C-alpha positions as CSV (number, residue, x, y, z in Angstrom):
1,X,115.5,70.4,90.1
2,X,114.9,73.1,87.5
3,X,112.1,75.7,87.3
4,X,110.8,78.8,89.0
5,X,111.3,80.0,92.6
6,X,109.1,83.0,92.2
7,X,108.2,85.7,89.6
8,X,111.8,87.0,89.5
9,X,114.1,84.1,89.9
10,X,114.6,80.5,88.7
11,X,116.7,77.6,89.7
12,X,118.7,75.0,87.7
13,X,121.3,72.3,88.5
14,X,125.0,73.0,87.9
15,X,126.9,70.6,85.7
16,X,129.5,69.8,88.4
17,X,130.0,66.8,90.8
18,X,130.0,67.1,94.6
19,X,131.8,64.5,96.7
20,X,128.8,64.4,99.1
21,X,126.6,63.2,96.3
22,X,124.4,66.3,96.4
23,X,123.7,68.3,93.3
24,X,124.6,72.0,93.6
25,X,122.0,74.4,92.1
26,X,122.3,77.9,90.7
27,X,119.6,80.6,91.4
28,X,119.3,83.1,88.5
29,X,117.2,86.1,87.7
30,X,114.5,85.6,85.1
31,X,114.6,88.0,82.1
32,X,112.1,90.8,81.8
33,X,109.5,90.2,79.1
34,X,110.8,91.8,75.9
35,X,107.5,91.8,74.1
36,X,103.8,91.3,74.7
37,X,102.6,88.3,76.6
38,X,100.8,86.7,73.7
39,X,102.1,85.0,70.6
40,X,100.5,86.1,67.3
41,X,101.8,83.7,64.7
42,X,103.6,85.2,61.8
43,X,103.3,82.0,59.9
44,X,100.3,81.3,57.7
45,X,97.7,79.2,59.6
46,X,95.9,76.5,57.6
47,X,92.8,77.7,55.7
48,X,89.6,76.9,57.5
49,X,87.4,75.3,54.9
50,X,84.3,74.9,57.1
51,X,81.0,76.0,55.5
52,X,79.8,79.5,56.5
53,X,77.5,79.4,59.5
54,X,73.8,79.6,59.0
55,X,72.2,82.8,60.4
56,X,69.1,80.8,61.4
57,X,70.9,78.1,63.2
58,X,69.4,77.6,66.7
59,X,72.3,77.9,69.2
60,X,72.4,76.2,72.5
61,X,71.4,78.1,75.6
62,X,74.8,77.4,77.1
63,X,78.0,76.5,75.2
64,X,79.9,73.9,77.1
65,X,83.3,73.5,75.5
66,X,85.0,70.3,76.6
67,X,88.6,70.8,77.6
68,X,91.5,68.5,78.5
69,X,94.2,70.1,80.7
70,X,97.7,68.7,80.6
71,X,100.8,69.8,82.5
72,X,104.5,69.2,81.9
73,X,107.1,67.2,83.8
74,X,108.4,70.4,85.6
75,X,105.0,71.0,87.2
76,X,104.6,67.3,88.0
77,X,108.0,67.3,89.8
78,X,107.2,70.5,91.7
79,X,103.9,69.0,92.9
80,X,105.9,65.9,94.0
81,X,104.0,63.6,91.7
82,X,101.1,63.4,94.1
83,X,98.0,62.9,92.0
84,X,95.5,64.3,94.5
85,X,97.5,67.5,95.1
86,X,97.9,67.9,91.4
87,X,94.2,67.4,90.5
88,X,93.0,69.8,93.2
89,X,95.5,72.4,92.2
90,X,94.5,72.3,88.5
91,X,90.8,72.3,89.3
92,X,91.1,75.3,91.6
93,X,93.1,77.1,89.0
94,X,90.6,76.3,86.2
95,X,87.6,77.2,88.4
96,X,88.7,80.8,88.4
97,X,89.3,80.6,84.6
98,X,85.8,79.2,84.1
99,X,84.3,81.9,86.3
100,X,85.5,84.5,83.8
101,X,83.8,82.7,80.9
102,X,80.6,82.3,82.9
103,X,80.3,86.1,82.8
104,X,79.6,86.0,79.1
105,X,76.1,87.0,78.2
106,X,76.1,85.9,74.5
107,X,77.1,83.2,74.1
108,X,76.7,81.9,77.6
109,X,79.8,79.7,78.3
110,X,80.5,77.1,80.9
111,X,83.7,75.2,80.4
112,X,83.7,71.5,81.0
113,X,86.8,69.8,82.4
114,X,86.8,66.2,81.0
115,X,90.3,65.2,81.8
116,X,93.7,66.1,83.4
117,X,96.9,64.5,82.3
118,X,100.5,64.8,83.6
119,X,103.7,64.2,81.8
120,X,106.0,62.6,84.4
121,X,109.3,62.9,82.6
122,X,110.8,64.9,79.8
123,X,110.9,61.8,77.7
124,X,107.1,61.7,77.9
125,X,106.8,65.1,76.2
126,X,108.7,64.8,72.8
127,X,106.6,67.6,71.3
128,X,108.3,70.2,73.5
129,X,111.0,72.0,71.6
130,X,113.5,73.2,74.3
131,X,116.8,74.9,74.0
132,X,118.9,76.3,77.0
133,X,115.9,75.9,79.3
134,X,113.5,77.8,77.0
135,X,110.5,76.3,75.3
136,X,109.8,77.5,71.7
137,X,106.1,78.3,71.7
138,X,105.1,78.0,68.0
139,X,107.1,74.8,67.3
140,X,106.0,73.1,70.5
141,X,102.4,74.1,69.9
142,X,102.4,72.7,66.4
143,X,103.9,69.4,67.6
144,X,101.5,69.3,70.6
145,X,98.6,69.6,68.1
146,X,99.9,66.6,66.3
147,X,100.3,64.7,69.6
148,X,96.7,65.3,70.6
149,X,95.5,64.4,67.1
150,X,97.2,61.0,67.2
151,X,96.9,60.1,70.9
152,X,94.2,58.0,72.4
153,X,92.1,59.6,75.2
154,X,89.5,58.1,77.5
155,X,87.4,61.1,76.6
156,X,87.9,63.3,73.5
157,X,87.8,67.1,74.0
158,X,86.9,70.2,72.0
159,X,90.3,71.6,72.8
160,X,93.5,70.6,74.7
161,X,95.5,73.0,76.8
162,X,99.1,72.5,78.1
163,X,100.5,74.2,81.2
164,X,104.3,74.4,81.3
165,X,106.5,75.1,84.3
166,X,109.3,76.5,82.2
167,X,110.0,79.7,80.4
168,X,108.2,80.1,77.1
169,X,109.5,82.1,74.1
170,X,109.7,82.3,70.3
171,X,112.6,81.9,67.9
172,X,114.2,85.0,66.4
173,X,114.1,84.6,62.6
174,X,117.6,86.2,62.2
175,X,119.6,84.8,65.1
176,X,117.6,81.5,65.4
177,X,117.8,81.9,69.2
178,X,114.8,81.6,71.4
179,X,113.9,84.6,73.6
180,X,111.7,84.2,76.7
181,X,109.2,86.9,75.6
182,X,105.7,85.3,75.8
183,X,103.5,83.7,78.5
184,X,101.1,81.8,76.2
185,X,100.0,80.9,72.7
186,X,97.0,79.2,70.9
187,X,95.5,78.8,67.5
188,X,92.7,81.3,67.2
189,X,89.2,80.1,66.4
190,X,90.3,76.4,66.1
191,X,88.1,74.8,68.8
192,X,86.9,71.5,67.5
193,X,89.5,71.5,64.7
194,X,91.5,68.4,65.2
195,X,95.3,69.0,65.5
196,X,94.8,72.7,65.8
197,X,92.5,72.9,68.8
198,X,95.4,73.5,71.2
199,X,96.9,76.2,73.4
200,X,99.6,76.5,76.1
201,X,100.6,78.8,78.9
202,X,103.3,79.2,81.5
203,X,102.1,78.2,85.0
204,X,104.3,78.7,88.1
205,X,103.3,75.9,90.5
206,X,101.5,76.7,93.7
207,X,100.7,80.2,92.4
208,X,97.6,81.1,90.5
209,X,98.7,84.4,88.9
210,X,98.5,82.9,85.3
211,X,94.7,82.6,85.2
212,X,94.3,85.7,83.0
213,X,96.8,84.3,80.5
214,X,95.0,80.9,80.4
215,X,91.6,82.6,80.0
216,X,93.1,84.8,77.3
217,X,94.5,81.9,75.3
218,X,91.3,79.9,75.6
219,X,89.5,83.0,74.4
220,X,91.6,82.8,71.3
221,X,90.7,79.1,70.8
222,X,87.0,79.9,71.1
223,X,87.3,82.6,68.4
224,X,88.5,85.9,69.9
225,X,91.3,87.9,68.4
226,X,92.9,90.8,70.3
227,X,90.6,93.8,70.9
228,X,91.3,96.3,68.2
229,X,92.5,93.7,65.6
230,X,90.9,92.7,62.4
231,X,89.4,89.2,61.5
232,X,91.3,86.0,62.1
233,X,93.4,85.0,59.1
234,X,92.1,82.0,57.3
235,X,88.6,82.1,58.7
236,X,86.3,83.7,56.1
237,X,83.6,86.0,57.5
238,X,85.2,86.3,60.9
239,X,84.0,89.7,62.3
240,X,87.3,90.7,64.1
241,X,87.4,93.3,66.9
242,X,88.3,96.5,65.2
243,X,85.5,98.5,67.0
244,X,86.9,97.5,70.4
245,X,90.3,99.2,70.2
246,X,89.6,101.0,73.5
247,X,89.7,100.4,76.4
248,X,92.3,97.6,76.4
249,X,91.3,96.3,79.8
250,X,89.1,93.4,78.7
251,X,90.4,89.9,78.5
252,X,91.6,90.2,75.0
253,X,93.2,93.6,75.5
254,X,96.8,94.4,76.1
255,X,96.2,95.6,79.7
256,X,93.5,93.1,81.0
257,X,92.5,93.8,84.5
258,X,89.7,93.3,87.1
259,X,86.8,92.6,86.8
260,X,88.2,90.3,84.1
261,X,85.5,90.2,81.4
262,X,85.4,89.7,77.6
263,X,84.4,92.7,75.4
264,X,81.3,92.7,73.3
265,X,83.6,92.2,70.3
266,X,84.9,89.0,71.8
267,X,81.4,87.8,72.5
268,X,80.4,88.5,68.9
269,X,83.5,86.6,67.6
270,X,82.9,83.6,69.9
271,X,79.2,83.5,68.7
272,X,80.5,83.4,65.1
273,X,82.8,80.5,65.8
274,X,80.0,78.7,67.7
275,X,77.8,78.9,64.6
276,X,80.7,78.0,62.3
277,X,81.6,74.8,64.2
278,X,78.0,73.7,64.4
279,X,76.2,71.1,66.5
280,X,79.0,68.5,66.2
281,X,81.1,70.9,68.3
282,X,78.7,72.4,70.7
283,X,76.9,69.2,71.7
284,X,78.1,67.7,75.0
285,X,79.8,64.3,74.5
286,X,80.7,63.7,78.1
287,X,78.7,63.7,81.3
288,X,82.0,63.6,83.2
289,X,83.2,66.9,84.6
290,X,86.1,67.3,87.0
291,X,84.7,70.7,88.1
292,X,82.3,68.6,90.2
293,X,85.2,67.4,92.4
294,X,85.5,70.8,94.1
295,X,84.0,74.3,93.6
296,X,87.0,75.8,95.4
297,X,88.7,78.6,93.4
298,X,92.3,79.7,93.3
299,X,93.1,81.4,96.6
300,X,90.2,80.1,98.6
301,X,92.7,78.3,100.9
302,X,95.3,80.9,101.2
303,X,95.4,84.5,102.6
304,X,96.8,87.4,100.6
305,X,99.5,87.7,103.2
306,X,100.6,84.0,102.8
307,X,100.4,84.4,99.0
308,X,102.7,87.4,98.9
309,X,105.1,85.9,101.3
310,X,105.3,82.8,99.1
311,X,106.1,84.9,96.1
312,X,108.9,86.9,97.6
313,X,109.7,85.9,101.2
314,X,112.8,88.0,101.4
315,X,111.2,91.4,100.6
316,X,107.6,90.9,101.7
317,X,106.0,93.6,103.9
318,X,102.2,93.4,103.6
319,X,99.4,92.5,101.3
320,X,95.9,93.8,100.3
321,X,93.1,92.4,98.1
322,X,90.8,94.4,95.9
323,X,88.3,93.0,93.3
324,X,90.1,89.6,93.3
325,X,93.5,91.2,92.7
326,X,96.1,90.7,95.4
327,X,98.6,93.6,95.8
328,X,101.9,92.7,97.4
329,X,104.0,95.4,99.2
330,X,107.7,94.7,99.2
331,X,110.8,96.4,100.5
332,X,112.5,98.7,98.1
């Protein structure tokens, strides 16, 4: 077994034999994040040669981006390979992500979950570039894009998102080593762009704390850059978010917090990409929507007390909830 025990510690098998046949494991502290939680690519993204959007184009009342959620073998193993458990877990997690997008006023957005796929073994996920238990974000994302471009799906999607139960990082250009310093990555504005319409994020199984990161990365895919940043490179005419430098508490800010909403700059950027991609992107291809399986959201079946105890059973004292944020009190 290899993966997360909680937010502070991981577990991995030791490379030694035991006469009992059991495999000894080592519990180790996870490193603190060395940088921001989001990966802004330093490499040049391919030039987007789509024609400029028409100002008079009639936009849909509601944009329903069709998404395919996949998860890696680590999450599959943690959830014991039980399909029903896995499906309900993913839907509950994505229900809360979708609730964030439903707050948008213009464009109005309602995500559509057209598929869930699990990778059962590490051999099934050749696109993941992993060294010493760390996944390299950019290299894996690029390979994941090629995978989705060439794979056959029962239902095609506007974007594909991968959840990983392992630490995510990026390679140092000098040392060539991978540092665990990010929680997610995505190609900005590339929804409906085959091979580039992909994102990924770390997801600790049975916890739901990564929903802001997932929403943040999907926000990138739908056209949003970080609040305070200029236009997306390679997309001519993109408005950017320079005028939204403060506050940084919206979904695309550095300190996103409740009530978890996108800034007016993000909404303007997503409207631009919606126009840019055109009707071929915004029209709904599938009637199938896994969100219809359950409307339960993350946390609807667990109390704050149980949640905090699950995160850190050794140090847990008490728990409170305020505006959908659970605060855990631990022993010092």
